[in-house]
C-alpha positions, 0 to 999 in steps of 0.5 A: 589789211582788209576789214575784219568784217563788213559793217555795211552788211550789218547795216543791210540786216539791222538798219543804220541805227548806231546803237542797234549796230553797236549792240549787234557787234557787242553780242557777236564779240561776246559769242566769238570770245566765248567760242574762243574760250570754249575751244581753248578750254576743252579737248572734246573734239565734238564740242569744239566742232559744234562751237566752231560751226556756230562761230562760222555761221555767226561770222558769215552773217556779219561778213567776218570772212577771215574769221569764218574761214578760220572757224571752218578750219577748226571745225574741219580739223575737229571733225577729222580728229586732228587735235594738233590742227585745232591747236595750230589754228587757235592763234589765227582764231584769236587774231581774227576775234581781236581784229573784229573787236578792234574794228568795232571799237570794243575793248579786248575781253 
């Protein structure tokens, strides 16, 4: 299976300082997990679209391509007023957040 995100991309952006990279990974995961909870915890499709859009951007920045694609799908579904589509993508979103955490070596949150 492919990597959940591109750590080399983080190194390009933030240098090769282990502590700095670990902090960026933790902050990204905090953001991703908060987005996942917010998407799960509301039926407000406009809010879901905004959160998914932010997650898509953050995922793209660190090279988490699969998570970026899922967040894009959630955003599109929310903008299309497709609540069942948003809910169908929840499992994939959770799985990709889990994969990023696993690759980063960060305990499940």
